C-alpha positions, -999 to 999 in steps of 0.1 A, spaced: 225 -390 295 258 -391 279 278 -379 306 274 -412 325 287 -431 295 319 -445 301 336 -439 266 323 -404 266 340 -397 299 372 -414 277 366 -392 252 365 -362 270 399 -370 293 418 -380 262 407 -348 246 418 -329 278 450 -348 279 459 -340 244 447 -300 249 476 -300 280 497 -314 252 494 -289 228 497 -260 254 529 -273 266 544 -280 231 531 -242 219 549 -226 251 581 -239 245 584 -253 213 609 -278 201 631 -283 172 626 -310 144 656 -337 148 671 -365 131 690 -393 157 708 -421 143 686 -427 117 652 -421 133 636 -386 127 616 -364 154 592 -334 137 570 -314 165 550 -300 140 538 -338 127 532 -343 166 516 -313 169 494 -317 141 484 -353 148 470 -336 187 453 -314 172 434 -345 149 426 -361 179 411 -328 195 392 -323 164 378 -364 168 372 -359 198 348 -335 194 329 -354 168 327 -381 190 313 -358 214 288 -342 195 277 -374 180 275 -388 215 249 -359 224 213 -358 224 195 -342 193 160 -335 189 142 -340 154 113 -318 143 86 -326 114 59 -325 97 27 -346 91 3 -336 59 -28 -352 54 
């Protein structure tokens, strides 16, 4: 069963943590800024977190069992 696979558990944990960060960022948005030549873009960070969640969704879907139906003709 896929729920017993450690990789699946790790991906679920990563997805959960990213969703928590997304919730925090959207509840208390922060402005982007530059400091000593470094820039911080919270909207880029939010976008990357969303990409990670999408990647996790794909990987979790791939880990699920599936059924293939076929029909033989003789």
